[in-house]
C-alpha positions in Angstrom: -25.7 -7.8 -62.4 -21.9 -9.3 -62.4 -20.9 -10.3 -58.8 -17.5 -9.5 -57.4 -15.7 -12.3 -55.8 -15.8 -12.2 -52.3 -14.4 -14.4 -49.2 -16.4 -15.7 -46.5 -15.7 -14.9 -43.0 -13.4 -17.3 -41.0 -14.6 -19.5 -38.5 -12.7 -17.1 -36.0 -14.6 -14.3 -37.2 -17.9 -15.5 -37.1 -17.1 -16.9 -33.6 -16.4 -13.6 -32.4 -19.3 -12.0 -34.2 -22.0 -14.6 -32.9 -24.0 -12.0 -30.7 -25.5 -14.3 -28.3 -22.1 -15.5 -26.8 -20.1 -12.1 -27.3 -20.5 -11.5 -23.6 -17.9 -14.3 -23.1 -16.2 -14.5 -26.6 -15.2 -10.8 -26.5 -13.6 -10.9 -22.8 -11.5 -14.4 -23.6 -10.3 -12.7 -26.8 -9.0 -9.9 -24.6 -7.4 -12.2 -21.9 -5.8 -14.7 -24.8 -4.2 -11.1 -26.1 -2.9 -9.9 -22.4 -1.5 -13.4 -21.6 0.3 -13.2 -25.2 1.8 -9.9 -24.2 2.6 -11.1 -20.5 4.3 -14.4 -22.1 6.7 -11.7 -24.4 7.6 -9.9 -21.0 8.3 -13.0 -19.0 10.8 -13.9 -22.1 12.3 -10.4 -22.1 13.3 -11.0 -18.2 14.8 -14.4 -19.1 12.1 -16.5 -17.6 10.3 -19.2 -19.6 6.4 -18.1 -19.8 4.9 -21.5 -20.1 6.8 -22.6 -16.7 5.6 -19.5 -15.1 2.3 -20.1 -16.4 2.1 -23.9 -15.1 3.1 -22.8 -11.6 0.6 -20.1 -11.6 -2.0 -22.7 -12.3 -0.3 -25.3 -9.8 -0.3 -22.6 -7.1 -4.3 -22.1 -7.5 -5.2 -25.7 -7.5 -5.6 -26.0 -11.5 -2.5 -28.4 -11.8 -0.9 -30.8 -9.4 2.6 -29.6 -7.8 5.5 -31.7 -8.1 5.5 -32.7 -4.0 2.8 -31.4 -1.0 3.6 -31.2 2.8 1.9 -33.6 4.8 -2.0 -33.4 5.0 -2.0 -31.4 1.7 -2.9 -32.0 -1.8 -4.1 -30.5 -5.0 -7.6 -30.6 -3.4 -6.5 -28.5 -0.8 -4.8 -25.7 -2.9 -8.4 -25.8 -5.2 -10.7 -25.5 -2.4 -8.8 -22.7 -0.8 -8.8 -20.5 -4.0 -12.6 -21.6 -3.9 -12.6 -19.9 -0.5 -11.3 -16.6 -1.6 -13.3 -16.8 -5.1 -16.5 -16.8 -2.9 -16.2 -13.2 -1.4 -15.1 -12.0 -4.4 -18.1 -13.4 -6.7 -20.6 -12.0 -4.3 -18.6 -8.5 -4.4 -18.5 -8.4 -8.1 -22.3 -9.2 -8.6 -22.9 -6.0 -6.3 -21.0 -3.9 -8.4 -22.4 -5.1 -11.4 -25.9 -4.8 -10.3 -25.4 -1.2 -9.5 -23.9 -0.9 -13.0 -26.8 -2.0 -14.6 -29.0 0.5 -12.9 -26.2 3.4 -13.9 -24.9 3.8 -10.7 -21.4 3.0 -9.3 -21.3 1.2 -6.0 -17.7 2.1 -5.0 -18.7 1.5 -1.5 -18.6 -2.1 -1.4 -15.7 -2.6 1.1 -17.4 -0.6 3.4 -20.6 -2.5 3.5 -18.5 -5.6 3.3 -16.6 -4.7 6.7 -19.9 -3.4 8.3 -21.4 -6.6 7.7 -18.5 -8.4 9.0 -18.3 -6.4 12.0 -22.0 -6.6 13.1 -22.6 -10.4 12.5 -19.4 -11.1 13.8 -20.5 -9.0 17.5 -24.0 -10.3 17.4 -23.1 -13.8 16.2 -19.3 -14.5 15.8 -19.0 -14.1 19.8 -22.1 -15.5 21.1 -22.7 -19.4 22.1 -24.8 -20.3 19.4 -25.3 -23.9 17.9 -24.1 -24.2 14.3 -27.4 -24.6 13.0 -28.6 -21.5 14.1 -25.4 -19.1 13.5 -24.8 -19.6 10.0 -28.0 -19.0 9.1 -28.3 -15.8 11.2 -24.7 -14.5 9.8 -26.0 -14.8 6.2 -29.2 -13.2 7.0 -27.6 -10.2 9.3 -25.1 -9.6 6.6 -27.3 -9.2 4.0 -29.3 -6.8 5.7 -26.7 -4.8 7.3 -24.8 -4.4 3.7 -28.8 -3.7 2.3 -29.2 -1.0 4.9 -26.1 1.0 3.7 -27.1 0.3 0.0 -30.4 1.7 0.7 -28.9 4.9 2.0 -27.0 5.6 -0.7 -29.7 5.0 -3.1 -32.3 7.0 -0.9 -29.5 10.3 -0.7 -29.2 9.8 -4.6 -33.1 10.0 -5.3 -34.1 12.2 -2.8 -31.2 15.0 -2.9 -29.3 13.6 -5.9 -26.3 13.2 -4.0 -23.6 11.5 -6.3 -23.4 7.8 -5.3 -19.6 7.6 -5.9 -19.1 10.7 -3.1 -22.0 9.2 -0.4 -20.4 5.6 -0.9 -16.6 6.7 -0.7 -17.6 9.0 2.5 -19.7 5.7 4.2 -16.5 4.2 3.5 -14.7 6.1 5.4 -17.3 6.4 8.5 -17.8 2.6 8.7 -13.7 2.2 8.4 -13.0 4.2 11.6 -16.2 3.6 13.9 -15.5 0.0 13.3 -12.0 0.4 13.9 -12.9 2.4 17.2 -15.1 -0.6 18.6 -12.6 -2.8 17.8 -9.6 -1.4 19.4 -11.2 -0.4 22.6 -13.7 -3.5 23.0 -12.9 -6.4 21.0 -9.3 -6.7 20.2 -7.0 -9.5 20.2 -3.7 -8.2 22.3 -1.4 -10.4 20.4 -2.6 -10.2 16.9 -4.2 -6.1 17.4 -7.1 -7.8 15.4 -10.6 -8.4 16.4 -10.8 -11.6 18.4 -11.4 -14.8 16.5 -14.8 -16.0 16.1 -16.3 -18.9 17.4 -16.1 -21.9 15.4 -19.9 -22.4 14.7 -20.5 -19.2 13.1 -17.7 -19.5 10.8 -19.1 -19.7 7.0 -15.9 -22.0 6.1 -15.2 -25.3 7.5 -11.5 -25.5 8.2 -9.2 -28.7 8.9 -12.3 -30.9 7.3 -10.3 -34.5 7.3 -10.9 -36.1 3.9 -8.5 -39.0 2.3 -6.0 -38.5 4.6 -5.8 -34.6 3.6 -7.2 -31.7 5.6 -9.5 -29.5 3.5 -11.2 -25.9 3.7 -14.7 -26.0 2.6 -16.4 -22.6 1.7 -20.2 -23.3 2.5 -21.6 -20.4 0.4 -19.4 -21.3 -3.0 -22.4 -23.2 -4.4 -24.9 -20.7 -3.1 -22.8 -17.8 -5.0 -23.0 -19.2 -8.0 -27.0 -20.1 -7.9 -27.0 -16.2 -6.7 -25.1 -15.4 -10.1 -27.6 -17.5 -12.4 -30.6 -15.7 -10.5 -29.2 -12.5 -11.0 -29.2 -13.5 -15.3 -32.6 -14.6 -14.9 -33.8 -11.7 -12.8 -32.2 -9.0 -15.2 -33.4 -11.1 -18.2 -36.9 -12.4 -17.5 -38.8 -10.2 -14.7 -40.3 -7.0 -15.2 -38.1 -5.5 -12.3 -35.0 -6.4 -14.2 -36.5 -5.2 -17.6 -37.1 -1.8 -15.6 -33.6 -1.7 -13.6 -31.9 -1.9 -16.8 -34.3 0.6 -18.5 -33.6 3.3 -15.9 -29.6 2.5 -16.3 -29.9 3.2 -19.8 -31.9 6.3 -19.9 -33.7 7.5 -16.6 -35.5 10.4 -18.7 -36.9 7.9 -21.1 -37.6 5.2 -18.5 -39.7 7.7 -16.2 -41.6 9.0 -19.4 -42.4 5.1 -20.1 -43.9 5.2 -16.3 -41.4 3.5 -14.6 -40.9 4.6 -10.9 -37.1 5.5 -11.3 -36.6 6.6 -8.1 -37.9 3.0 -6.4 -35.7 1.4 -8.9 -32.9 3.2 -7.9 -33.0 2.8 -4.4 -33.9 -1.1 -4.9 -30.8 -1.6 -7.3 -28.7 -0.1 -4.3 -30.3 -2.1 -2.1 -29.8 -5.3 -3.6 -26.0 -4.5 -4.3 -25.4 -3.6 -0.5 -27.0 -6.9 0.2 -24.7 -8.7 -2.0 -21.5 -6.8 -0.5 -22.9 -7.8 2.7 -23.1 -11.3 1.7 -19.6 -10.9 0.6 -18.5 -9.2 3.8 -19.4 -12.4 6.2 -17.8 -14.9 3.2 -14.9 -12.8 3.7 -14.5 -12.1 7.3 -16.3 -15.1 9.2 -15.2 -17.6 6.1 -12.1 -16.7 4.5 -10.8 -15.2 7.6 -12.0 -15.6 11.1 -11.2 -11.6 12.6 -11.1 -8.0 11.3 -8.0 -5.9 10.9 -9.0 -2.7 12.6 -8.9 0.5 10.5 -8.6 -1.4 7.2 -10.6 -1.8 4.2 -10.4 -5.0 2.2 -9.1 -4.6 -1.3 -11.4 -6.9 -2.4 -14.2 -4.5 -2.8 -12.2 -2.5 -5.2 -10.8 -5.2 -7.1 -14.8 -6.4 -7.8 -15.1 -3.2 -9.4 -12.1 -4.6 -12.0 -13.4 -8.0 -12.3 -17.3 -6.6 -12.8 -15.8 -4.7 -15.6 -13.9 -7.7 -17.0 -17.2 -9.8 -16.8 -19.0 -6.8 -18.7 -21.2 -6.5 -15.6 -22.9 -9.8 -17.1 -23.8 -12.2 -13.9 -22.6 -15.1 -15.7 -19.5 -13.7 -17.5 -18.6 -12.4 -13.8 -18.7 -16.1 -12.8 -15.4 -16.8 -14.6 -13.8 -13.4 -14.5 -14.0 -13.6 -10.8 -12.5 -17.1 -10.9 -9.3 -15.9 -13.3 -8.5 -13.0 -11.0 -8.4 -15.1 -7.8 -6.6 -17.7 -9.7 -4.0 -15.1 -10.8 -3.9 -13.7 -6.9 -3.5 -17.2 -5.2 -1.1 -18.7 -7.9 1.1 -16.2 -7.7 3.1 -16.7 -4.5 3.8 -20.0 -5.7 5.4 -18.9 -9.1 7.4 -16.6 -7.4 9.1 -19.2 -5.1 9.3 -21.9 -8.0 10.1 -20.0 -11.1 11.3 -16.6 -9.4 9.0 -14.5 -11.4 7.8 -11.6 -8.8 4.2 -11.6 -7.6 3.8 -8.5 -9.1 3.4 -10.0 -12.3 0.3 -11.1 -11.3 -1.1 -7.9 -10.6 0.7 -7.3 -14.0 -1.2 -9.8 -15.8 -4.8 -8.4 -14.1 -3.7 -5.2 -15.5 -3.1 -6.0 -18.9 -6.2 -8.0 -18.8 -8.3 -4.9 -17.8 -6.5 -2.9 -20.3 -7.6 -5.2 -23.2 -11.1 -5.3 -22.0 -11.3 -1.8 -21.9 -11.3 -2.0 -25.2 -13.7 -5.0 -25.8 -16.4 -2.2 -27.5 -13.9 -1.3 -30.0 -12.7 -4.9 -30.2 -16.7 -5.8 -30.8 -17.1 -2.7 -33.2 -14.2 -3.9 -35.5 -15.5 -7.6 -35.2 -19.0 -6.6 -36.3 -17.9 -4.6 -39.1 -15.1 -6.8 -40.3 -17.8 -9.6 -40.6 -20.2 -7.5 -42.1 -17.7 -6.5 -45.0 -16.8 -10.1 -45.3 -20.9 -10.9 -45.8 -21.3 -8.2 -48.0 -18.4 -9.2 -50.3 -19.5 -13.0 -50.5 -22.9 -11.8 -51.5 -21.6 -9.5 -54.4 -21.8 -5.7 -54.5 -24.9 -3.7 -54.1 -26.9 -2.4 -57.3 -25.6 0.7 -58.6 -27.6 4.0 -57.8 -30.4 4.5 -60.5 -31.8 8.1 -61.7 -35.5 8.2 -61.9 -36.5 9.8 -65.5 -39.4 11.8 -65.6 -42.6 11.0 -66.3 -44.3 11.3 -70.1 -45.5 14.4 -70.6 -44.1 15.9 -67.3 -42.1 18.9 -67.2 -40.5 18.4 -63.7 -37.2 17.2 -63.8 -36.2 13.7 -62.3 -34.8 13.1 -58.8 -31.9 11.1 -57.8 -32.9 7.7 -56.4 
């Protein structure tokens, strides 16, 4: 049999086609495509895309600025970005965990708000020492978010109430109930927001002097990274994680396999709500120190896009959260230095999500191209042969 000439797949195709790293390489490829598209757009409006991207990185603390105000440095900008990154990571993990169970937790903003409000009232306005106040804030925030998530999961399991409907309705209930109490009992007459919490309860240390500059230190930044790693191992290496993913893939098959589907639905939404509660306390008692009445944090909805960008993979979400937060924090400086409006950063995010939405198709085309390239390099398959009838048999041979 003669072999056809074929070419072995190139390194780039092999890199994208490697199954164990596709959760990172495919989103990165989508990001590069979107940045290329945005660079063309910036060129069309008469600006230099390299300068625009440089200022974007400078504004988010990844590159040094030409000059700084007194008491500030590149470390100041980087830590401010990480302070905003921490609640984004928690919220995105909350969405991803629900996705793994086949659920859609669109109520992250409401769970964040309830956790932030309850911890503000019970701890933030009390005279507790920092060693007691900060752990209480974290614990109460997780419990409050978990209770809302458990309610959504229970309604789904017991009454088959769609989790999207119940979580949206709870968003509105929490928003207006919290707004009522803030405006009637806890409002600051000057800012028209809730009163500023006491410093011992804050999860961000502000104005920390170091080397002649003042810094913001997000206390839950490292625990948020560890939570993503723990969630990865939980989903990958534990019975509970395996059952949760099985329920998300096919509830009927999971039920036939003996998995308690209702238990997994409720537990996954409970844990998802708890992560949203941690996002709430790091947002309202960390990044900010007060709550705006009758307003839900947009971060809860942005986290849905961030989770999709990270392919709902805990380790991928670490990087997708960092990317989106950096774009958001750097857009203001890009507008002031280059003249590219802040909306361009939102456009960058939208383009990234658009290309990421095509990730399944990209993965399919990469795998198909890799298979064809490997088949071509190894030669064509043997031609189809027909079976000949056996000696003395009157039966007609069949095709192979």
